[in-house]
C-alpha positions in Angstrom: 0.2 0.1 -0.1 1.5 3.2 -1.2 0.8 6.6 0.8 1.0 10.0 -0.9 2.6 12.8 0.8 1.7 13.0 4.7 -1.2 10.8 4.7 -2.7 7.7 3.4 -3.8 7.9 0.0 -7.8 7.8 -0.9 -7.5 4.6 -2.5 -5.6 3.3 0.8 -8.3 4.9 2.9 -11.3 3.2 0.5 -9.2 -0.2 0.8 -9.6 0.1 4.7 -13.0 1.7 5.0 -14.4 -1.2 3.1 -12.2 -4.2 4.9 -12.2 -2.4 8.8 -15.0 0.2 8.9 -14.8 4.3 8.9 -13.8 3.7 12.6 -10.3 2.5 11.5 -9.9 5.0 8.8 -10.5 7.9 11.3 -7.9 6.3 13.5 -5.3 6.6 11.0 -5.9 10.4 10.4 -4.3 13.3 12.4 -6.4 13.5 15.9 -7.7 17.1 14.7 -9.4 15.5 11.6 -11.7 13.4 14.2 -12.2 15.8 16.8 -10.3 16.0 20.4 -10.9 17.0 23.8 -11.7 20.5 24.3 -10.2 22.8 27.3 -11.2 26.0 28.5 -9.6 28.3 31.2 -6.3 27.7 29.9 -4.4 31.1 29.1 -1.3 31.2 26.9 1.7 31.4 28.3 5.4 30.3 28.2 5.4 28.9 31.6 6.4 25.4 31.9 2.9 24.6 34.2 -0.2 23.2 32.5 -2.6 26.2 33.2 -0.6 28.0 30.9 -0.2 25.7 27.9 -2.2 26.6 24.9 -5.0 24.0 24.4 -4.3 23.6 20.8 -1.0 21.5 21.9 -3.4 18.8 23.4 -4.8 18.1 20.1 -1.7 18.1 17.7 -0.7 14.7 16.5 2.3 14.7 14.1 0.8 14.5 10.3 3.4 11.9 9.5 2.2 9.2 12.1 0.3 6.6 10.6 -1.5 3.3 12.0 -2.2 0.4 10.3 -4.3 -2.7 11.6 -4.5 -6.1 11.1 -7.4 -8.0 13.2 -6.8 -11.7 13.6 -10.3 -12.8 14.6 -9.9 -14.0 18.0 -11.9 -12.2 20.4 -10.7 -10.6 23.3 -12.5 -10.0 26.9 -13.4 -6.4 26.6 -13.1 -5.5 30.3 -9.5 -7.0 30.7 -8.5 -5.4 27.3 -9.8 -1.8 28.5 -8.3 -1.9 31.8 -4.9 -3.2 30.3 -5.1 -0.6 27.9 -5.7 2.1 30.6 -2.9 0.8 32.6 -0.5 1.1 29.0 -1.7 4.5 28.7 -0.9 5.6 32.1 2.8 3.9 31.7 3.4 5.9 28.6 1.9 8.9 29.9 4.7 9.1 32.3 7.7 8.1 30.1 9.6 10.7 28.3 7.2 12.3 25.7 10.0 13.2 23.2 12.3 10.1 23.6 12.5 6.7 22.0 11.1 3.7 22.5 14.4 1.3 23.1 13.0 -2.1 24.0 9.8 -4.3 23.5 7.3 -3.6 26.5 4.7 -5.9 27.6 1.9 -4.4 29.5 -0.4 -6.7 31.5 -2.4 -6.6 34.7 -2.4 -9.6 37.6 -6.0 -9.1 38.0 -7.2 -9.1 34.7 -4.6 -11.9 33.1 -6.7 -12.6 29.9 -5.2 -9.7 27.6 -1.7 -8.4 27.1 -0.5 -5.5 25.0 3.0 -5.7 23.6 4.7 -2.5 22.1 7.5 -3.7 19.5 9.9 -0.9 18.7 11.7 -1.5 15.6 15.4 -0.6 14.7 17.0 1.3 11.9 20.7 0.7 11.6 21.1 -0.3 15.2 18.9 2.7 16.7 15.7 2.8 17.9 13.0 4.1 15.1 10.0 4.2 17.5 9.4 7.9 19.0 7.7 7.6 22.4 5.1 9.9 21.2 4.2 7.5 18.2 3.4 4.8 20.9 1.1 7.2 23.1 -0.8 7.8 20.0 -0.8 4.2 18.7 -2.3 2.9 22.1 -5.1 5.8 22.1 -6.1 5.5 18.6 -5.9 1.4 18.6 -8.1 0.9 21.6 -10.4 3.8 20.6 -11.0 1.8 17.2 -12.4 -1.3 19.2 -14.4 0.8 21.6 -16.0 2.4 18.5 -16.9 -1.1 16.7 -17.5 -2.9 20.2 -15.2 -5.5 18.5 -12.2 -6.7 21.0 -10.0 -9.0 18.9 -6.5 -10.1 18.8 -4.7 -7.6 16.6 -1.6 -5.9 15.3 -1.3 -2.2 14.7 1.8 -1.3 12.4 3.2 2.0 13.2 4.5 4.0 10.4 6.2 7.2 10.3 5.5 8.6 6.7 5.7 5.3 4.7 8.3 3.6 6.9 7.5 1.1 9.8 8.8 2.0 13.1 7.0 -0.3 15.5 4.1 -2.4 16.3 1.4 -2.7 19.0 -0.1 -6.0 19.5 -3.2 -7.1 21.5 -3.4 -10.7 22.3 -5.3 -13.3 24.5 -3.4 -15.2 27.0 -6.5 -17.4 28.0 -9.0 -19.1 25.6 -12.4 -17.0 25.4 -14.2 -20.1 27.0 -12.7 -19.9 30.3 -14.4 -17.8 32.7 -12.9 -14.4 33.0 -12.4 -12.9 36.4 -13.6 -9.7 35.6 -17.8 -9.2 34.6 -18.6 -8.2 30.9 -19.4 -5.0 29.7 -23.3 -5.7 29.7 -22.9 -6.3 33.5 -21.6 -2.9 33.7 -24.2 -1.3 31.7 -27.1 -2.7 33.5 -25.1 -1.4 36.6 -26.5 -1.3 40.1 -27.6 1.7 42.4 -25.9 0.5 45.9 -25.1 3.3 48.2 -21.3 4.4 48.9 -19.9 6.2 51.6 -18.6 9.6 51.0 -14.8 8.6 50.5 -13.3 5.4 49.2 -9.5 4.9 48.6 -8.9 2.9 45.4 -8.4 -0.7 45.7 -6.0 -1.2 42.6 -2.6 -2.3 42.2 0.4 0.3 42.3 2.6 1.4 39.5 5.2 -1.5 38.6 7.4 1.1 37.8 7.5 2.6 41.0 8.5 1.5 44.5 6.5 2.4 47.8 4.3 0.8 50.2 0.4 0.8 50.4 -1.1 2.8 53.1 -3.5 0.4 54.1 -5.3 -2.8 52.8 -7.9 -1.0 50.9 -5.5 1.8 49.6 -3.0 1.7 47.1 -0.7 4.2 45.9 2.2 5.0 43.4 4.4 5.8 46.3 3.5 5.6 50.2 2.2 9.1 50.2 -0.2 9.2 47.5 -3.7 7.9 48.0 -6.9 8.3 45.9 -10.6 8.5 47.4 -13.7 8.4 45.6 -17.5 9.2 45.6 -19.8 8.2 43.2 -23.1 10.3 43.2 -25.4 11.3 40.3 -26.4 9.8 37.1 -25.1 7.0 35.8 -22.9 6.9 32.9 -21.9 4.6 30.0 -19.1 2.5 30.8 -17.4 3.5 27.3 -17.5 7.0 28.3 -15.5 6.5 31.3 -12.9 4.8 29.5 -12.5 6.6 26.4 -12.4 10.1 28.9 -9.4 8.6 30.8 -7.9 7.3 27.8 -8.0 10.5 25.8 -6.8 12.5 29.0 -3.7 10.1 29.5 -2.9 10.8 25.8 -3.4 14.4 26.1 -1.4 15.1 29.1 1.5 12.6 28.3 2.9 15.8 26.3 3.4 17.6 29.7 6.3 16.7 32.1 5.6 14.4 35.3 6.2 17.3 37.8 4.0 20.1 35.7 2.2 21.9 38.0 -1.8 22.2 37.7 -3.5 25.9 38.5 -5.8 26.1 41.4 -8.3 27.0 38.9 -10.8 25.1 37.5 -10.0 23.7 34.2 -12.1 21.5 32.0 -11.5 18.7 29.8 -14.4 17.4 27.6 -14.7 14.2 25.5 -17.8 13.2 23.8 -20.5 12.6 26.3 -18.4 13.4 29.5 -17.3 16.5 31.1 -14.1 16.4 33.4 -13.1 19.2 35.8 -9.9 19.4 37.9 -8.6 21.7 40.4 -5.9 22.0 43.2 -8.0 23.3 46.0 -4.8 24.9 47.6 -6.3 24.5 51.2 -3.8 24.8 53.1 -2.3 27.4 50.8 0.7 26.6 49.5 3.6 28.3 47.9 6.7 27.2 45.9 8.5 26.7 49.0 5.7 24.7 50.4 5.2 21.1 48.7 3.5 19.1 47.8 1.7 20.3 44.7 -0.8 19.0 42.2 1.0 17.9 39.6 0.5 16.2 36.3 1.6 12.8 37.5 -0.6 12.7 40.1 -3.6 13.7 38.1 -3.0 11.1 35.6 -2.6 8.4 38.3 -6.0 9.2 39.6 -7.4 9.4 36.5 -6.3 6.1 35.5 -7.7 4.4 38.8 -11.5 5.4 38.0 -12.4 2.9 35.4 -10.9 0.0 37.6 -12.7 1.4 40.7 -16.3 1.6 39.3 -15.6 -2.0 37.4 -14.8 -3.5 40.9 -17.7 -1.9 42.4 -19.8 -3.0 39.2 -21.2 0.9 39.2 -20.5 3.4 36.6 -21.7 6.8 37.9 -20.3 10.4 37.9 -17.6 10.5 40.3 -15.7 12.9 42.6 -12.1 11.8 42.9 -9.9 13.7 45.8 -5.9 13.3 45.3 -3.8 12.9 48.7 0.1 13.2 48.9 1.5 13.2 52.3 -1.9 13.4 53.8 -2.6 16.8 52.1 -5.4 16.9 49.4 -3.6 18.4 46.5 -6.0 17.8 44.0 -9.8 17.0 43.0 -11.4 15.6 40.0 -15.0 15.5 39.1 -16.5 13.3 36.2 -19.8 14.3 34.7 -21.8 13.9 31.9 -21.3 16.3 29.1 -25.0 17.6 29.0 -26.0 19.3 32.3 -29.6 17.9 32.0 -28.5 14.6 32.3 -26.2 15.0 35.3 -24.5 17.3 37.9 -22.2 18.8 35.3 -23.5 22.5 36.6 -23.0 21.9 40.4 
């Protein structure tokens, strides 16, 4: 298949649309062509903090980036596939966005072992050829294709830079579909339940595998011993896919920022499809540049990545408030609600 200029040719797109559907074609195009998250309250500045970065930088994907899919037909457990994808998105978001992927990476979760995602970088003359940012984009676009089509299959996505292969991303099954998965089905999640929850819930997910540290209690877990997230489900039910898409897209969008980039005390909005996410630093007690801890990019990324798994474990997908604690201080807060204020509590 030949590519013309910086984008797949019309005949290539037509070929792919026939065999894979329009959602796959959309995944091959730059993000701006298929719509991206909308952020508000982000004034322009040369400051390195998130609050002062132009929001357009969050929607920009290199036009030389191309993703070519090959679906292999073997079905994957959807919930396991989605949760492993969220974990992979977090690991990639915490990496060096402007760096290169030097070795093969296997993403997997002990609690959801039915699916693995493998990132395979290519070498050119002994040098890594896969930009880290391409891995970020490939993960996001590939899992969004599966979500859009409701079709989770073993697959390989070839990552190209212009017309040159630089790596591949593989979704593979580690257990036969006939075996009983530990996780529940997407239909179970859609049905949901209305059980009440306490005002604060510590996350019960595993720590990041690349970070050392201890958990604070049997009901909490953290990237290190000082990081804890508290969840409160409230308001309207939300579609599971909306939760996953919002988490995945935020992890992709904010991967461009350094882990230590500060988040402003003002409220900032992140809209994706049917979801509306607000995040803020309550700044209480007030903190200065000499008085950490701060609400930094890493803490928000980790907290947002925990939302889908928390809801899966509770079998309840609803609007959610997440409080983020570092060193026993609430340094940040995230609200995820329905985008349409008439359907939820987005205006509260």
